[in-house]
Steps between C-alpha positions, in 0.01 A plus 500: 500500500860459408523870405346600838756284696791650298374846553453464867840337538669784320312753698595326829866485391496874421332588841750282687799648328381865569447419870855366517668823362622723778313821518198393281307251700662445839873436474570144457179312547416620842143543423539865441629571847850666540689447813587825691857617460588418854399141438735472207770657713424262784529201270841617364620551863388151607667351194820696579493391865448133410791513254738678762400253760576194281844658427555567867519873452344591819520872496326518153231257609431684817472834320263354233287321768473819706396704204250241394355492859475882505301505175225264626199653656466436878209260459659301217537141596834463320667714766524194734669301225745777419575541872593137515738542209660795660553311830647207318738729306602686814561157660732388219679830496558472867647146482732604213611805682569314818719260309710776370559671837823459667363633837335198657266721725368666190445167325316376819269802497421447125432128567278586787307746286469243218374243747236740630404597145459135407208482740307167468674388187678187631764456231616858504488518881707188520751631245542826697516308835785273367701790387436696816609208709814457290583877532444487875729192526773680308471805727526285819793290366681811381451663838625190676813483286566871565463452880739202508821612681353792684154378628497124513172462683333754268646302204331181635174675532511621155589149370204360700262748352635395152458135603131560567455616140727245326401201281598164619819497286647805677379430861802270591754775383319782687454302821879419495587866463260590782640229726862601413431870589317409823789274609760760402312754715494274798869430474594867506 
């Protein structure tokens, strides 16, 4: 009986190690099933995309997500998940690009696009909305300052538009500017 147990144990060990060797029994314990080449490529792309995303390297992450998406068959349920990753990466890239823009109108357009891309994700939508509101406030405030001295009523209107977007801490200052410009216009 002891000899039979030792023999079966040794045979089981031998069979198990043969199955584990690549090219002999199935390449790593996969039950003899090898994944297709596109699946291995897909897994590598997903890994690369996740690494690039975590390092905030948006162009690399976008390229890898797009390649991974293209590899999946149309009926593959993972396509929806990859599309979600693509949208999130595009969103983050838009926010970063908007922050770097000197042209406020371009930044506003990017924030608007990011806000749309956020969809129903409340946190991302709120983040894009806050930045959009701040960019619009900056635009109106800058326009108001530029109009002071030449178009006092127009400057007051710009400051009023900025006032509508301002946080409580800025409202008093903007209201004072709008009032000053309106009164100066009336005095002229």
